[in-house]
C-alpha positions as CSV (number, residue, x, y, z in Angstrom):
1,M,0.1,0.0,-0.3
2,P,1.2,3.6,-0.6
3,T,2.5,5.9,2.4
4,G,2.7,9.8,2.0
5,P,1.3,11.4,-0.6
6,A,1.0,8.6,-3.1
7,R,-2.0,7.8,-0.9
8,V,-3.3,11.1,0.0
9,E,-3.1,11.3,-4.0
10,L,-5.4,8.0,-4.6
11,Q,-7.7,8.6,-2.1
12,V,-8.7,12.3,-3.7
13,V,-8.5,10.2,-7.0
14,H,-10.4,7.5,-5.7
15,G,-13.3,9.9,-4.3
16,T,-13.2,12.2,-7.3
17,L,-13.9,8.9,-9.8
18,D,-16.7,7.5,-7.4
19,R,-18.4,11.3,-7.5
20,R,-17.7,11.7,-11.0
21,V,-18.4,8.1,-12.4
22,P,-20.1,6.2,-10.1
23,T,-21.2,3.7,-12.2
24,V,-17.0,2.9,-12.4
25,A,-16.1,-1.1,-12.4
26,P,-14.1,-2.9,-13.7
27,A,-14.7,-5.3,-17.0
28,V,-12.7,-8.4,-16.0
29,P,-13.0,-10.6,-12.6
30,F,-9.9,-9.2,-10.5
31,E,-8.4,-12.6,-10.7
32,Q,-7.9,-12.0,-14.6
33,A,-6.2,-8.7,-14.0
34,E,-2.6,-8.8,-14.7
35,S,0.5,-8.2,-11.8
36,A,2.9,-5.9,-12.3
37,T,5.5,-6.9,-10.1
38,E,8.7,-6.2,-11.7
39,G,11.3,-2.7,-10.8
40,V,10.6,-1.5,-7.1
41,A,6.7,-0.6,-7.5
42,Y,3.8,-3.6,-7.5
43,G,0.3,-3.2,-8.2
44,L,-1.7,-3.7,-11.5
45,K,-1.1,-3.4,-14.8
46,P,-3.6,-1.4,-17.1
47,L,-7.1,-2.3,-15.4
48,P,-9.9,-2.3,-18.8
49,L,-13.5,-0.5,-16.7
50,T,-16.8,-0.5,-17.6
51,W,-19.2,2.7,-16.4
């Protein structure tokens, strides 16, 4: 989980996205989302969304 400024930025983005596009949802099951595990940062590669 991000810490410091990155965590705050993600919280703001998530809240804004929820307000502006309340129907946004992943277009694929989470289990099918491709992980990015190379380098020093971990997370998801592009996650298809639907709204």
